[in-house]
C-alpha positions as CSV (number, residue, x, y, z in Angstrom):
1,M,38.9,9.8,51.9
2,I,38.3,8.4,55.4
3,R,41.2,6.0,55.0
4,L,43.5,8.9,53.9
5,I,42.5,11.0,56.9
6,L,43.2,8.1,59.3
7,I,46.5,7.5,57.7
8,V,47.5,11.1,57.9
9,L,46.5,11.1,61.6
10,L,48.6,8.0,62.2
11,F,51.5,9.6,60.4
12,L,51.4,12.6,62.6
13,I,51.3,10.4,65.7
14,S,54.2,8.3,64.4
15,L,56.4,11.4,64.4
16,L,56.5,11.1,68.2
17,A,58.7,8.1,67.7
18,V,61.5,10.3,66.4
19,F,60.8,13.9,67.5
20,K,60.3,15.4,70.9
21,A,56.7,16.1,72.1
22,F,56.0,19.8,72.6
23,E,52.9,19.5,74.8
24,Y,51.9,17.5,78.0
25,H,49.4,15.2,76.4
26,L,51.6,14.6,73.4
27,W,54.4,13.6,75.8
28,L,52.0,11.0,77.3
29,L,51.1,9.8,73.9
30,A,54.8,9.6,73.0
31,I,55.3,7.1,75.8
32,G,52.7,4.9,74.2
33,V,54.1,5.3,70.7
34,T,57.7,4.4,71.7
35,E,57.0,1.7,74.3
36,F,53.9,0.0,72.7
37,P,55.1,0.1,69.0
38,W,53.5,-3.2,68.1
39,L,50.1,-1.7,69.0
40,F,50.4,1.4,66.8
41,S,52.0,-0.7,64.0
42,S,49.1,-3.1,64.1
43,I,46.6,-0.3,63.8
44,T,48.5,1.2,60.9
45,I,48.6,-2.2,59.1
46,L,44.9,-2.7,59.5
47,V,44.1,0.8,58.0
48,L,46.5,0.1,55.2
49,L,44.8,-3.2,54.4
50,T,41.5,-1.3,53.8
51,G,43.1,-0.1,50.6
52,F,42.1,-3.4,49.0
53,L,38.5,-2.2,49.3
54,G,39.1,0.4,46.7
55,G,38.3,4.1,46.9
56,R,40.0,7.4,46.2
57,Y,43.6,8.5,47.1
58,I,44.7,4.8,47.5
59,M,48.3,5.4,46.4
60,P,49.1,8.6,48.4
61,G,47.5,7.1,51.4
62,T,49.5,3.9,51.1
63,I,52.8,5.7,50.7
64,I,52.1,7.9,53.8
65,G,50.9,4.8,55.7
66,I,54.1,2.9,54.9
67,I,56.2,5.8,56.2
68,A,54.1,5.9,59.4
69,L,54.5,2.2,59.8
70,L,58.3,2.4,59.5
71,L,58.3,5.2,62.1
72,F,56.2,3.2,64.5
73,L,58.5,0.3,64.1
74,S,61.7,2.4,64.5
75,P,61.9,2.0,68.3
76,I,62.1,-1.8,67.8
77,F,64.9,-1.5,65.2
78,R,66.8,1.0,67.3
79,A,66.4,-1.2,70.4
80,Y,68.1,-4.1,68.6
81,I,71.0,-1.7,67.7
82,V,71.4,-0.6,71.3
83,A,71.0,-4.2,72.5
84,G,73.9,-5.3,70.3
85,N,76.3,-2.9,72.0
86,V,75.1,-2.8,75.6
87,R,76.7,-6.0,76.9
88,A,80.2,-5.1,75.6
89,E,79.9,-1.5,76.7
90,F,78.7,-2.4,80.2
91,D,81.4,-5.1,80.6
92,A,84.1,-2.6,79.6
93,A,82.8,0.1,81.9
94,F,82.9,-2.2,85.0
95,G,85.7,-4.5,84.0
96,V,83.6,-7.6,84.1
97,T,82.6,-10.5,81.8
98,N,78.9,-10.9,81.3
99,T,78.1,-14.5,82.1
100,D,74.4,-14.2,81.9
101,S,73.4,-16.1,78.8
102,T,69.8,-16.8,80.0
103,S,68.4,-13.5,78.8
104,A,68.8,-11.1,76.0
105,P,68.9,-7.3,76.4
106,Y,65.9,-7.0,74.0
107,S,63.4,-9.4,72.5
108,F,60.5,-8.7,70.2
109,L,58.4,-11.5,71.6
110,K,58.9,-10.3,75.2
111,M,56.9,-7.2,74.4
112,F,53.8,-9.4,74.6
113,K,54.8,-11.0,77.9
114,K,52.8,-10.1,81.1
115,P,55.0,-8.7,83.9
116,V,55.3,-10.7,87.1
117,S,53.7,-9.5,90.3
118,V,55.0,-10.2,93.8
119,P,52.9,-9.4,96.9
120,F,54.3,-6.6,99.0
121,K,54.0,-5.7,102.7
122,K,53.3,-2.1,103.8
123,I,55.7,-1.0,106.6
124,T,56.0,2.3,108.5
125,Y,59.7,2.9,108.6
126,V,60.0,6.2,110.4
127,K,57.9,8.4,112.7
128,Y,58.6,12.1,112.9
129,A,56.9,14.6,115.2
130,D,54.6,15.8,112.4
131,T,54.2,12.7,110.2
132,S,55.2,9.1,109.6
133,M,56.5,7.5,106.4
134,S,55.8,4.1,104.9
135,L,57.3,1.8,102.3
136,D,56.2,-1.2,100.2
137,F,58.5,-4.2,100.9
138,Y,58.8,-6.8,98.2
139,P,60.7,-9.8,99.7
140,S,63.2,-11.7,97.6
141,Q,61.7,-14.8,96.1
142,I,65.0,-16.6,96.5
143,L,65.7,-17.9,100.1
144,G,68.5,-16.5,102.3
145,K,69.7,-13.0,103.3
146,K,69.7,-10.9,100.1
147,P,70.7,-7.3,99.2
148,C,68.1,-4.5,99.6
149,V,67.2,-2.2,96.8
150,I,65.6,1.1,97.9
151,V,63.4,2.6,95.2
152,V,62.6,6.4,95.2
153,H,59.6,7.4,93.1
154,G,59.3,10.4,90.8
155,G,56.6,13.1,90.8
156,S,58.4,16.6,90.7
157,W,59.2,16.2,94.4
158,A,55.6,17.1,95.2
159,G,53.6,14.0,94.1
160,G,53.8,10.3,93.3
161,D,54.0,7.5,95.8
162,S,55.6,4.1,96.6
163,Q,53.3,2.2,94.1
164,Q,54.5,4.1,91.1
165,L,55.7,1.8,88.3
166,P,55.8,-1.3,90.6
167,E,56.6,-3.9,87.9
168,L,60.4,-3.5,88.3
169,N,60.1,-4.1,92.1
170,S,58.4,-7.5,91.5
171,F,60.9,-8.4,88.8
172,L,63.9,-7.7,91.0
173,A,62.3,-9.6,93.8
174,T,62.1,-12.7,91.6
175,K,65.9,-12.2,90.9
176,G,66.9,-12.4,94.5
177,Y,66.6,-8.8,95.7
178,N,64.6,-7.4,98.6
179,V,63.0,-4.2,97.3
180,A,61.8,-1.3,99.5
181,S,59.8,1.2,97.5
182,I,59.5,4.2,99.8
183,N,57.3,7.1,100.3
184,Y,59.1,10.3,101.3
185,R,58.3,13.8,102.6
186,L,56.9,15.8,99.7
187,A,57.2,19.5,98.7
188,P,56.1,22.2,99.4
189,K,55.5,21.2,103.0
190,W,58.9,19.6,103.2
191,Q,62.0,20.7,101.3
192,T,65.4,19.4,100.5
193,P,67.3,17.6,102.1
194,A,64.2,16.0,103.9
195,P,63.7,13.2,101.3
196,A,67.4,12.3,101.4
197,E,67.1,12.0,105.2
198,D,64.2,9.6,104.6
199,I,66.5,7.3,102.6
200,A,68.9,7.3,105.5
201,N,66.1,6.4,107.9
202,T,65.0,3.6,105.5
203,I,68.5,2.0,105.7
204,K,68.4,2.4,109.5
205,Y,65.1,0.6,109.6
206,M,66.3,-2.2,107.3
207,R,69.3,-2.8,109.5
208,E,67.2,-2.9,112.7
209,H,64.8,-5.5,111.1
210,A,67.3,-7.3,108.9
211,D,66.7,-10.7,110.5
212,E,62.9,-10.7,110.0
213,L,63.2,-9.3,106.5
214,N,66.2,-11.5,105.5
215,I,68.3,-8.5,104.5
216,D,72.0,-8.6,103.9
217,T,72.9,-5.3,105.6
218,T,76.3,-5.1,103.8
219,K,74.6,-4.6,100.4
220,F,72.2,-1.7,99.8
221,V,71.5,-0.1,96.4
222,L,69.4,3.0,95.5
223,I,67.2,3.4,92.4
224,G,65.5,6.7,91.7
225,R,63.2,7.9,88.9
226,S,63.1,11.6,87.7
227,A,62.9,13.7,90.9
228,G,63.4,10.5,92.9
229,A,66.7,10.0,91.0
230,Q,67.9,13.4,92.2
231,I,67.1,12.4,95.7
232,A,68.8,9.0,95.3
233,L,71.9,10.5,93.8
234,L,72.1,13.2,96.4
235,A,71.8,10.6,99.2
236,A,74.3,8.3,97.5
237,Y,77.0,10.9,97.1
238,T,76.6,12.7,100.5
239,M,75.6,10.3,103.2
240,H,78.8,8.2,103.0
241,E,77.1,5.0,103.7
242,K,79.7,2.2,103.8
243,D,77.3,-0.5,102.8
244,L,75.8,1.4,99.9
245,K,77.1,-0.4,96.8
246,G,75.6,1.7,94.0
247,V,72.9,4.0,92.7
248,V,70.7,3.8,89.6
249,D,69.6,7.1,88.0
250,F,66.5,6.9,85.8
251,Y,66.4,10.3,83.9
252,G,67.1,12.4,87.0
253,P,68.2,16.1,87.3
254,A,71.8,16.0,88.4
255,D,72.7,19.7,88.1
256,M,70.0,21.8,89.7
257,V,71.8,25.1,89.0
258,W,72.0,24.4,85.2
259,G,68.4,23.0,85.3
260,Y,67.0,26.2,86.7
261,S,68.8,28.2,84.1
262,I,67.2,26.2,81.2
263,P,63.6,25.5,82.2
264,S,61.4,22.9,80.6
265,N,58.7,23.7,78.0
266,P,55.9,25.4,80.1
267,L,53.3,23.5,77.9
268,I,54.7,20.3,79.5
269,M,55.8,21.4,83.0
270,D,56.7,24.5,85.0
271,S,60.1,23.2,86.1
272,R,61.1,26.4,87.9
273,K,57.9,26.3,90.0
274,V,58.5,22.7,91.1
275,M,62.1,23.5,91.9
276,D,61.2,26.6,93.9
277,Q,58.8,24.5,96.0
278,Y,61.3,21.7,96.6
279,I,64.3,23.9,97.3
280,G,62.6,26.8,99.1
281,G,62.8,29.7,96.6
282,S,64.2,30.7,93.2
283,Y,67.8,30.5,92.3
284,T,68.2,34.3,92.9
285,Q,66.7,33.9,96.4
286,V,68.6,30.9,97.6
287,P,71.5,30.2,95.2
288,Q,73.5,28.1,97.7
289,K,70.7,25.7,98.2
290,Y,70.7,24.9,94.4
291,F,74.3,24.1,94.7
292,D,73.8,22.1,97.8
293,C,71.2,19.8,96.2
294,S,73.0,19.3,92.9
295,P,74.3,15.7,93.1
296,L,77.1,16.1,90.6
297,I,79.0,18.6,92.7
298,Y,79.6,15.9,95.3
299,V,81.1,13.4,92.9
300,N,84.6,12.3,93.8
301,K,86.9,9.3,93.5
302,T,85.1,7.6,96.5
303,S,81.6,7.9,95.0
304,V,79.6,4.7,94.6
305,P,79.3,3.0,91.2
306,T,76.5,4.6,89.2
307,L,74.2,3.5,86.4
308,I,72.6,6.4,84.3
309,I,69.6,5.7,82.1
310,H,68.1,8.4,80.0
311,G,66.1,8.8,76.8
312,S,67.3,11.3,74.2
313,N,63.8,12.6,73.6
314,D,63.1,13.4,77.3
315,V,61.1,16.6,77.4
316,L,60.8,16.9,81.2
317,V,64.4,16.4,82.3
318,S,67.0,17.2,79.7
319,P,69.5,14.5,78.8
320,E,72.1,17.2,79.4
321,H,71.8,16.4,83.1
322,S,73.0,12.9,82.4
323,H,75.7,14.2,80.1
324,R,77.1,16.4,82.9
325,L,76.8,13.6,85.5
326,N,78.6,11.2,83.1
327,G,81.4,13.7,82.7
328,A,81.8,14.3,86.5
329,L,81.9,10.5,87.1
330,R,84.4,10.0,84.3
331,N,86.7,12.8,85.5
332,S,86.7,11.3,89.0
333,G,87.4,7.8,87.8
334,V,84.1,6.4,89.3
335,K,82.9,3.2,87.7
336,H,79.7,4.0,85.8
337,Y,77.7,3.3,82.7
338,W,75.3,5.5,80.8
339,L,72.5,3.7,78.9
340,Q,71.3,6.1,76.2
341,L,68.0,5.3,74.5
342,P,67.7,7.5,71.4
343,W,64.0,7.2,70.9
344,A,62.8,7.2,74.5
345,T,61.1,10.0,76.4
346,H,60.6,10.7,80.1
347,G,58.8,7.8,81.9
348,F,59.6,5.3,79.1
349,D,59.8,2.5,81.6
350,Y,56.1,2.7,82.2
351,N,56.0,-0.5,80.1
352,L,58.6,-2.8,81.5
353,N,58.5,-5.0,78.3
354,G,58.7,-2.2,75.8
355,P,61.9,-1.5,73.9
356,G,63.2,1.0,76.5
357,G,61.8,-0.9,79.4
358,Q,63.5,-4.2,78.4
359,L,66.9,-2.5,77.9
360,S,66.7,-0.6,81.1
361,T,65.6,-3.6,83.1
362,Y,68.3,-5.8,81.7
363,T,71.0,-3.2,82.4
364,T,69.7,-2.5,85.9
365,L,69.8,-6.2,86.7
366,Q,73.4,-6.5,85.3
367,F,74.4,-3.5,87.4
368,L,72.9,-5.0,90.6
369,N,74.5,-8.4,90.0
370,T,77.9,-6.7,89.3
371,I,78.0,-4.5,92.4
372,T,76.5,-6.9,94.9
373,R,78.0,-10.2,93.9
């Protein structure tokens, strides 16, 4: 009976590999289920093997357990399907030929590999009258002046910091990129467009200290996650920086007007509240500000190349944002690629070596190599 109860519990958890979470803690669990599938699969196999010890309900427990196991393994199978298409789709989108034969978009064995770690330097990049802002600088591990990638963290515009999900920063440093993971002014004390201005000041600082930091000042790229992606996109499409080569959008809100009209599940996040704090009021109070901070309305034929990465099971930022941004970029003839991960939820890249983490890291590196070299 205990075996059956455990198997039923595992089966219920395995549903998070294919269905959207409906509550905050289940969303966190969904990240684990989809990005650490080997762990949950191993636990299921161990419980199934206890059936050899005998007992009641062996057959129904085994059947349910096998279904749970297949569901836990489904992100791995689906990752291989996406990996089989990503190279050709990306090459077609950017009109290039992928010459990187040293790495695969996804590998089962890589899930057990420990991420690299590169030491970073804390730098104060701007001083305002009422505060100062810092960044974590990860120097390129390849000698010479290299491009600079500016990373903008998530956190609903009111939280998070520069050390959020740092594994990608170290990885990119080993591939020949300087990485500046920034802190920016947070809501509700500071509102839009303050964080976008912080990005402009980051670029200004990098130019002024290019020699000591070995930065190629003709090649800047922005990467943003969630709320940070909205900030990165807004900055990329509005500041008209001639040396900005592209922007990477990890599951960011691109249409703030539409986003306010369709709020997130309140059991997961009060999306209207966090938007009110960041923008300075509700849509009925300040409608123009919602338009002004919607990145997609600024897309035009001169916009920088864009990489969109989004999971179809995202319960915090609807994939519809990426669908709308993809359409705006396509209609304007902007080079871009949308990496869609059918099983992934918000924050899937918590595990850089999980199925979604591997595919997003691979595609991000291909994007950086394409637009900077």
